[in-house]
Each structure stands twice: as structure tokens, then as C-alpha cells.
C-alpha positions as CSV (number, residue, x, y, z in Angstrom):
1,M,13.6,-6.8,1.5
2,L,16.1,-3.9,1.5
3,R,14.9,-2.8,-1.9
4,R,11.3,-2.7,-0.8
5,F,12.3,-0.7,2.4
6,T,14.3,1.8,0.2
7,A,11.4,2.2,-2.2
8,Y,9.0,3.0,0.7
9,I,11.5,5.5,2.1
10,L,11.9,7.2,-1.3
11,I,8.1,7.3,-1.8
12,A,7.6,8.8,1.6
13,A,10.2,11.5,0.9
14,L,8.6,12.4,-2.4
15,V,5.1,12.6,-0.8
16,S,6.4,14.7,2.1
17,A,8.0,17.2,-0.3
18,N,4.7,17.7,-2.1
19,F,2.4,17.9,0.9
20,S,4.3,20.4,3.1
21,R,1.2,22.6,3.6
22,L,-0.7,19.5,4.8
23,F,2.0,18.9,7.4
24,V,1.9,22.5,8.6
25,Y,-1.9,22.3,8.9
26,A,-1.7,19.0,10.8
27,G,0.9,20.4,13.2
28,F,-1.3,23.5,13.7
29,E,-4.3,21.4,14.5
30,M,-2.4,19.1,16.9
31,N,-0.9,22.1,18.8
32,R,-3.7,24.6,18.5
33,N,-4.1,25.2,22.2
34,Y,-0.4,25.8,22.8
35,I,-0.1,28.1,19.7
36,A,-3.2,30.1,20.8
37,V,-1.8,30.7,24.3
38,H,2.0,31.1,23.7
39,L,2.7,31.8,20.0
40,C,-0.2,33.9,18.8
41,E,0.6,37.5,17.9
42,N,-2.9,38.7,18.9
43,V,-3.1,37.3,22.5
44,S,-3.6,40.8,23.8
45,K,-6.6,41.3,21.5
46,P,-9.1,38.6,22.4
47,W,-11.9,40.3,20.5
48,L,-10.3,39.3,17.2
49,H,-10.8,35.5,17.9
50,C,-7.6,34.7,16.2
51,D,-6.8,31.6,18.2
52,G,-3.4,31.2,16.6
53,K,-4.6,31.5,12.9
54,C,-2.1,34.4,12.4
55,Y,0.7,32.0,13.4
56,F,-0.7,29.4,11.0
57,I,-0.9,31.8,8.1
58,K,2.7,33.0,8.8
59,K,4.0,29.4,8.7
60,V,2.1,28.6,5.5
61,K,3.7,31.7,3.8
62,Q,7.1,30.6,5.1
63,T,6.6,27.1,3.6
64,E,5.5,28.6,0.2
65,E,8.5,30.9,0.1
66,K,10.8,27.9,1.0
67,E,9.2,25.9,-1.9
68,K,9.7,28.8,-4.3
69,N,13.3,29.2,-3.3
70,E,13.9,25.5,-3.7
71,E,12.3,25.5,-7.1
72,R,14.5,28.5,-8.2
73,Q,17.6,26.7,-6.9
74,S,16.7,23.5,-8.9
75,Q,16.1,25.6,-12.0
76,K,19.5,27.3,-11.5
77,N,21.2,23.9,-11.2
78,L,19.6,22.8,-14.5
79,F,21.1,25.7,-16.3
80,Q,24.5,24.8,-17.6
81,E,27.0,27.1,-19.3
82,A,28.6,25.7,-22.4
83,F,32.1,27.0,-23.3
84,F,34.9,25.8,-25.5
85,S,38.3,25.5,-23.9
86,K,40.1,25.0,-27.1
87,K,40.2,27.9,-29.6
88,S,38.6,26.9,-32.9
89,D,40.5,27.5,-36.1
90,V,38.2,29.3,-38.5
91,R,39.3,29.7,-42.1
92,F,37.5,31.6,-44.8
93,Y,38.0,30.6,-48.4
94,S,37.6,33.0,-51.2
95,Q,36.5,30.5,-53.7
96,V,33.9,28.1,-52.3
97,L,32.5,26.6,-55.4
98,Q,34.2,25.8,-58.6
99,V,32.1,26.0,-61.8
100,I,32.6,23.1,-64.1
101,R,31.3,23.6,-67.7
102,V,29.7,20.5,-69.2
103,P,29.7,20.3,-73.0
104,N,26.3,20.7,-74.5
105,H,25.7,17.6,-76.7
106,L,22.5,17.8,-78.7
107,V,20.6,14.6,-78.9
108,K,18.9,14.0,-82.2
109,L,15.9,11.9,-82.3
110,P,15.4,9.6,-85.3
111,I,13.0,10.8,-87.9
112,V,10.4,8.2,-88.6
113,D,7.8,8.8,-91.3
114,L,5.2,6.3,-90.4
115,P,1.5,6.7,-90.8
116,I,-0.4,7.4,-87.6
117,F,-2.7,4.6,-86.5
118,Q,-6.3,5.5,-86.9
119,P,-9.1,3.2,-85.6
120,P,-11.5,1.9,-88.2
121,Q,-14.6,4.0,-88.7
122,L,-18.0,2.6,-88.0
123,G,-20.3,3.2,-90.6
């Protein structure tokens, strides 16, 4: 029961992180009248028929910037610097390979003087 509840909470958290623009839009639609009257930047210009869309666009841009910053931070966290705390001892040897001479023994094949097999001629 607890595992299932935890799984549902984690799924909801993942979905909410990916659908932030959807939540901004849903909040705008639910509070459209309040935003148009109190939060709209173009209240003094009714001929523009903004009705709070300027506020909505501003909030969408803020969420996009927030997502970009979070992505940059996650990429920075993935970057790890590798360094060695102990100084390595490097030695260079003047003679790396040693040449070993192998004696050249000639192998003599036996000399066999046998006639070469020839198939019978048809005639």
C-alpha cells in the first residue's frame, strides 16, 4: 500500500515537472477575470483587447527560463572533475626493447628422385 502510494506521488512529480506550461495555462484560464482586471499591464488601453494575455505570456516566458536554468544546473551537476591526489612516479627508460639474435638454422629438405605420377593416356 505504501509502495503504491509512493509510486503515484513520484509519477505525479515527474508529470508535473514536464507539464509546467499546461499548469500555467490552466491557472490563467481559471483566473482570467481576476488577471484581466488586476494584473494586466494594458488595463489603461482597452482597445488592445489584451484581457490578461500579456500577463500569461510573461508567466510562460518565466517558466521557460526556469526550466532552462534547471537544465543547466543539472548539466553542471553531471560534470565531474577528475584529479589525482597522489603524484604519480613517471620513469623513462633509455632502452625499452632488447634485441635478441636468433641463430639462422637452414633446414634442408630431402632430395627425392622419384618419377612424377602421370595418368594413363586414353588412346
